[in-house]
N, C-alpha and C positions, 0 to 999 in steps of 0.2 A: 503496499501500501502505499501512494508515494501524498503525502499532506499539501497539501498547499502550502507553496513557497513565502515561509514567515511565521505559521500555521502552528503549531507544537501541540501534541495531546501526552494527556498525563496516563502513563501508562501502571508505574506500579510506585506504591510508598517509599517511603528512607530508611523502612527496618526489613523489608521486601526481600533484597540481595544481601547475600550473602556469600564470602569469594567462593568459588568453583561449584556456586550451584544457580541452577536456572528457575528463570521462574517465566512460564506464561502468560502471554495475555493477548487478550483476544481485540482485532484493530476494527475500527466500522464500518468496512468494508467483505467483517465477516474473516479475514485472510489471521491466524493467532504467528504471531510472536512470540522469538526468546530470547531473553536478555539475561547478562551471563557479568558479573563483577569478578576482574579480574585482578590477583593477591597486590596489582599495583597502583591496584582501585580506578582501574576504569574500567564506564560500562560499552560494554558489548551489544547490539540488538540484527539479527536474523531471524530469523523466518522457522519456524519448528515443526515446519511438515519436513521428514526423510525421504528424499526424491531417491532413495530406494524401494523401499513401503511401501509409501502415501501416507505413512500414517503421522501425526503431531506430535512426535518425540521429543526435539529433538533435547529443549528444555530441560530432560534426567538426564543427559548426557551428562559426560565424566568427561572435565576441562582436563589444556595438561600447555606444554607447547612444543616444538619442534622449529628446533635450525631459530627462536625466536620470539618466535610467532603464535599465540596463543589461539587453541583450537579447538573445538567440543568433539566428540565422540560418541557418532551413535550408539544407542544401549541397546540395541538393536543387532544388527547387522556392522557394527561400529566405524563405521568410514567415518577419517576422520576433515570438520571439516572448518575451513580458517577461518577465524572469526573477525575480519581487519578487509575477506575476499569477497568469502562463500565460495571460493574455492574448493572442491574436494582432491585434499592430498594424496587419495588412496586411487584416483577415479576420475581424470580427467574432464572427464567426459561430463561429468557430474560437475552442480552449481549450487547456491540455497540463494534465496534474498539477502541480502546486510538493510540493514536502514538505519538511520542516521539517529544520533539518541544524545542528550544534555541533559543534567540535572541541573532542577529550578529548583529553588524550599526546599533539598532534599527529595526533592521526589523524581523521578525517575523520565523526560518525554519522549516519546518519539516525536 
């Protein structure tokens, strides 16, 4: 989902994000986003749908890093997705959406 330029939508509160744990958020267009707080304090927002299974599960994946880049591994088939680009690290033909995100008044906004 793309919010209109200059428009932001609150997607989770200040206590919802913990390092290494994802949070799923339902967006106005019916899509789901998965948000992650990395150990460096940065928030990442990606599509929650695993392109290999079609299941909305990436928010429940395991986070890590490869070559200094943060990723989430799907909890189902374990494919890893770069949290910065959405590219699949295990299959270059697959990718997921990456959403813009910011923190305002302690809440994550998309």
